[in-house]
C-alpha positions in Angstrom: -10.5 -4.1 -46.3 -13.6 -6.1 -45.6 -11.6 -9.3 -45.3 -9.9 -8.3 -42.0 -11.6 -10.0 -39.1 -12.8 -7.8 -36.3 -12.0 -8.3 -32.7 -13.1 -11.7 -31.4 -15.8 -12.0 -28.8 -14.5 -13.2 -25.4 -15.5 -16.6 -24.3 -18.2 -16.8 -21.7 -15.6 -17.7 -19.1 -13.5 -14.6 -20.1 -16.5 -12.4 -20.0 -17.6 -13.6 -16.6 -14.0 -13.2 -15.2 -13.9 -9.6 -16.5 -17.3 -8.9 -15.0 -16.3 -10.4 -11.6 -13.2 -8.3 -11.7 -15.3 -5.2 -12.1 -18.4 -6.2 -10.1 -17.7 -8.4 -7.1 -21.5 -9.0 -6.5 -21.9 -11.0 -9.7 -23.2 -14.6 -9.5 -21.1 -16.4 -12.1 -23.7 -19.1 -12.6 -26.5 -16.6 -13.3 -24.2 -14.6 -15.6 -23.2 -17.6 -17.6 -26.9 -18.5 -18.2 -28.0 -15.0 -19.1 -24.9 -14.4 -21.3 -25.3 -17.7 -23.1 -29.0 -17.0 -23.7 -28.2 -13.5 -25.1 -25.5 -14.8 -27.4 -27.6 -17.7 -28.6 -30.5 -15.3 -29.3 -28.2 -13.0 -31.3 -26.7 -15.8 -33.3 -30.1 -17.4 -34.0 -31.4 -14.0 -35.2 -28.4 -13.8 -37.6 -29.0 -17.3 -38.9 -32.7 -16.7 -39.4 -31.9 -13.5 -41.2 -29.6 -15.2 -43.6 -32.3 -17.8 -44.2 -35.0 -15.3 -44.9 -32.7 -13.3 -47.1 -32.3 -16.4 -49.4 -36.1 -16.2 -49.8 -36.0 -12.5 -50.7 -37.6 -11.3 -47.5 -36.2 -9.7 -44.4 -36.6 -10.8 -40.7 -39.0 -7.8 -40.3 -41.2 -9.1 -43.1 -41.0 -12.6 -41.7 -42.3 -11.3 -38.4 -45.4 -9.8 -40.2 -46.0 -13.1 -42.1 -45.7 -15.0 -38.8 -48.2 -12.7 -37.0 -50.7 -13.1 -39.8 -50.3 -16.9 -39.8 -50.7 -17.0 -36.0 -53.9 -15.0 -36.3 -55.4 -18.0 -38.0 -57.4 -18.2 -41.3 -58.3 -16.0 -43.1 -54.9 -14.6 -41.9 -56.0 -11.0 -41.5 -55.2 -8.2 -39.0 -55.5 -4.5 -38.8 -52.3 -2.5 -39.1 -52.7 -1.2 -35.6 -52.9 -4.7 -34.1 -49.9 -5.8 -36.2 -47.9 -2.8 -34.9 -48.8 -3.6 -31.3 -48.0 -7.3 -31.7 -44.6 -6.5 -33.3 -43.7 -3.5 -31.0 -43.7 -1.0 -33.8 -45.0 2.5 -34.2 -47.9 2.9 -36.6 -45.7 4.8 -39.0 -43.1 2.0 -39.0 -45.8 -0.6 -39.5 -47.3 1.4 -42.5 -43.8 1.5 -44.1 -43.4 -2.2 -43.6 -46.8 -3.0 -45.0 -46.2 -0.7 -48.0 -43.1 -2.7 -48.9 -44.8 -6.0 -48.4 -47.8 -5.0 -50.6 -45.4 -4.0 -53.4 -43.7 -7.4 -53.0 -47.0 -9.3 -53.2 -46.7 -10.8 -49.7 -49.8 -9.1 -48.3 -52.8 -7.1 -49.4 -54.2 -4.0 -47.7 -57.9 -3.3 -48.3 -60.6 -1.3 -46.6 -63.0 -3.4 -44.5 -66.3 -3.7 -46.4 -68.3 -3.5 -43.2 -66.3 -0.5 -41.7 -64.8 1.7 -44.4 -62.6 3.4 -41.8 -60.9 0.1 -40.9 -58.0 -1.3 -43.0 -57.3 -5.0 -43.2 -53.9 -6.5 -44.0 -54.2 -10.1 -45.4 -51.6 -12.7 -46.2 -51.4 -13.6 -49.9 -50.7 -17.1 -51.3 -47.2 -15.9 -52.1 -46.7 -14.6 -48.5 -47.9 -17.9 -47.1 -45.6 -19.8 -49.4 -42.6 -17.6 -48.2 -43.7 -18.3 -44.6 -43.8 -22.1 -45.2 -40.4 -22.1 -46.9 -38.9 -20.1 -44.0 -40.4 -22.6 -41.6 -38.8 -25.5 -43.6 -35.4 -23.8 -43.4 -35.8 -23.0 -39.7 -36.7 -26.6 -38.9 -33.5 -27.8 -40.5 -31.5 -25.2 -38.6 -33.3 -25.9 -35.3 -32.8 -29.7 -35.6 -29.1 -29.1 -36.2 -28.9 -26.7 -33.3 -30.5 -29.2 -30.9 -28.9 -32.4 -32.3 -26.7 -33.0 -29.3 -29.6 -33.0 -26.8 -31.5 -36.2 -26.1 -35.3 -36.0 -26.3 -35.4 -35.8 -22.5 -32.9 -33.0 -22.4 -34.9 -31.1 -25.0 -38.0 -31.5 -22.9 -36.3 -30.3 -19.8 -34.7 -27.3 -21.6 -38.1 -26.4 -23.1 -39.7 -26.5 -19.6 -37.0 -24.5 -18.0 -37.0 -21.8 -20.7 -40.8 -21.6 -20.6 -40.7 -21.1 -16.8 -38.1 -18.2 -17.3 -40.3 -16.7 -20.0 -43.4 -16.8 -17.8 -41.5 -15.1 -15.0 -40.4 -12.3 -17.4 -43.9 -12.0 -18.9 -45.4 -11.8 -15.4 -42.9 -9.2 -14.3 -43.0 -7.2 -17.5 -46.4 -7.8 -19.2 -45.9 -5.0 -21.7 -42.5 -6.3 -22.9 -44.0 -8.3 -25.7 -44.8 -5.2 -27.8 -43.8 -1.6 -27.9 -42.7 -0.4 -24.5 -44.3 2.9 -23.6 -41.2 4.1 -21.8 -39.3 3.8 -25.0 -41.6 6.1 -27.0 
């Protein structure tokens, strides 16, 4: 039952041809870029999920570990700040932190200077999981980009960064929870 392959995804060319058939105003060059980026993002997320699963953590937990590492030493953030950074509701963030505390990846303590404030901190085990995930990701990413020359990698990086900046400028709230989705 589970061995039967599902329907195959159309090629980019097939997808674009179908879109053009249904919507004559489509720019096939733009659609190819956007569709390729979407598919690449989806497949990369699956690959990263498989990697983090081998470490006993989920992609969701990886995102929390990453946010804490990016905050810099001593790798602490408030749950509200984490929720905003990751685009989660406070309740969803609390649930995620609860699970990660029980797994020893983070601690959650009251701030000694402000007993109302809670601080989530990366543990040594959490940092080690983050480092191992980074090692696995580096191998995957090197393999992904192996056919590009250093110059092509540089150009691709610059072009994607320009696209990202345009989206960030047009939709500055899109990095976290969108208020129109509440």
